[in-house]
C-alpha positions in Angstrom: -70.4 -166.4 -92.3 -69.3 -169.7 -93.9 -71.0 -172.9 -94.2 -69.4 -175.0 -90.9 -69.8 -171.5 -88.5 -73.8 -171.1 -89.4 -73.9 -175.0 -88.4 -71.6 -174.5 -85.1 -74.1 -172.2 -84.3 -76.9 -173.4 -84.7 -75.6 -176.8 -82.9 -74.9 -174.3 -80.1 -78.0 -173.0 -79.7 -79.9 -175.9 -79.7 -77.3 -177.3 -76.9 -78.3 -174.1 -74.9 -82.1 -174.6 -75.5 -81.4 -178.4 -74.7 -79.4 -177.5 -71.5 -82.2 -174.9 -70.5 -85.1 -177.3 -70.5 -83.1 -180.2 -68.9 -82.3 -178.2 -66.1 -86.0 -177.1 -66.0 -86.8 -180.7 -66.1 -84.2 -181.6 -63.4 -85.5 -178.9 -61.2 -89.2 -180.4 -61.7 -88.2 -184.1 -60.9 -86.5 -183.4 -58.0 -89.0 -180.8 -56.5 -91.5 -184.2 -57.0 -88.6 -186.4 -55.2 -88.3 -184.0 -52.2 -91.8 -183.7 -51.9 -92.4 -187.6 -51.9 -90.0 -187.8 -49.3 -91.8 -185.4 -46.8 -94.9 -186.5 -47.6 -93.8 -189.9 -46.2 -93.6 -188.8 -42.8 -97.1 -186.7 -42.8 -99.9 -187.9 -40.2 -102.7 -189.7 -41.4 -106.1 -188.8 -40.2 -109.8 -190.0 -41.7 -111.9 -188.1 -43.8 -114.7 -188.4 -46.1 -115.0 -187.9 -50.3 -117.2 -184.5 -51.1 -117.0 -185.2 -54.4 -115.3 -186.7 -57.3 -115.8 -186.7 -60.8 -113.6 -186.3 -64.1 -113.1 -182.9 -65.5 -112.4 -182.1 -69.2 -109.8 -179.8 -70.4 -109.4 -178.4 -73.4 -105.5 -177.5 -74.4 -103.9 -176.6 -77.9 -103.5 -180.6 -78.4 -106.7 -181.7 -77.5 -109.1 -182.0 -74.5 -107.9 -184.7 -70.9 -110.0 -185.9 -68.6 -108.0 -185.0 -65.1 -109.8 -186.6 -62.0 -111.1 -184.4 -59.3 -111.5 -185.6 -55.9 -112.5 -183.1 -53.2 -112.5 -184.2 -49.6 -112.5 -182.9 -46.2 -111.0 -184.4 -42.7 -110.3 -182.9 -39.2 -107.2 -182.2 -37.4 -107.2 -181.3 -33.9 -110.5 -180.4 -34.1 -110.4 -178.1 -37.0 -112.5 -179.1 -40.4 -110.1 -178.5 -43.3 -111.3 -179.7 -47.4 -109.1 -180.5 -49.9 -108.3 -181.8 -53.2 -105.0 -182.4 -54.0 -104.3 -186.4 -54.8 -100.8 -187.0 -54.5 -97.7 -185.0 -54.7 -96.3 -183.5 -57.5 -98.4 -182.2 -60.6 -101.7 -182.8 -61.9 -101.7 -185.9 -63.8 -104.7 -186.6 -66.2 -105.3 -189.7 -69.0 -106.4 -192.6 -69.2 -106.0 -193.4 -65.4 -108.2 -190.8 -64.4 -111.6 -192.9 -64.2 -109.6 -195.4 -62.0 -108.4 -192.0 -59.7 -112.1 -191.5 -59.7 -113.7 -194.8 -58.9 -110.6 -195.2 -56.3 -113.0 -192.5 -54.4 -116.7 -192.3 -54.8 -117.9 -189.8 -53.1 -119.5 -190.6 -49.4 -116.3 -192.7 -49.2 -114.3 -192.9 -46.0 -110.5 -192.3 -47.0 -107.5 -192.0 -45.4 -106.0 -188.3 -45.6 -102.3 -187.5 -45.3 -101.4 -184.2 -43.4 -98.5 -182.1 -43.1 -98.6 -181.9 -39.4 -96.5 -178.5 -39.4 -99.5 -176.7 -41.8 -102.7 -179.4 -41.1 -104.4 -177.4 -44.3 -102.0 -179.2 -46.8 -103.1 -183.2 -47.6 -102.6 -186.1 -50.2 -104.5 -189.2 -50.2 -101.7 -190.8 -51.8 -98.4 -190.7 -50.7 -96.8 -191.4 -54.2 -96.8 -189.3 -56.9 -97.8 -191.1 -60.5 -95.0 -191.9 -62.0 -94.1 -188.4 -63.7 -91.0 -188.1 -62.3 -89.7 -191.0 -64.6 -91.2 -189.3 -67.5 -89.2 -186.2 -67.0 -86.0 -188.1 -66.4 -86.4 -190.1 -69.8 -87.1 -186.1 -71.4 -84.0 -185.3 -70.5 -81.9 -188.6 -70.9 -83.4 -188.2 -74.6 -82.6 -184.4 -74.9 -78.9 -185.2 -73.9 -78.5 -188.0 -76.7 -79.7 -185.4 -79.0 -77.1 -182.7 -78.1 -74.8 -185.8 -78.7 -76.0 -186.8 -82.1 -76.0 -183.1 -82.8 -72.4 -182.3 -81.6 -71.2 -185.8 -83.5 -73.0 -184.6 -86.6 -70.9 -181.0 -86.3 -67.5 -182.7 -86.3 
């Protein structure tokens, strides 16, 4: 195999990997956006914050604080408990403390629940701007693929 064929094979493999990653990222974006759209029509009810604290989670690249807010609410005389703050994936980091401060223990809060499944609830209808991060990753991946192809040709 000569050097051009090896380079084309390498670029092809990289392109396939980035293509698969882009499909995964786009699936996450669309799932989050769909969940956000569904939450907009959920019903409100009053609830109470049972616990609100930061949880430190460790990973291979260090540790991050995540907000934990546990709350109770009632729908049709049935009691429920929830811990989901917003639709989409959990987000930790520098804003975690602000989230915990917004929901102090014992506070009365508005809870938004799915009328078809009242055990599914959130405190905030809008997801953090994480979907924008995923979209930027897709754009960055496409640019890298384009640069790799331009480099080969």
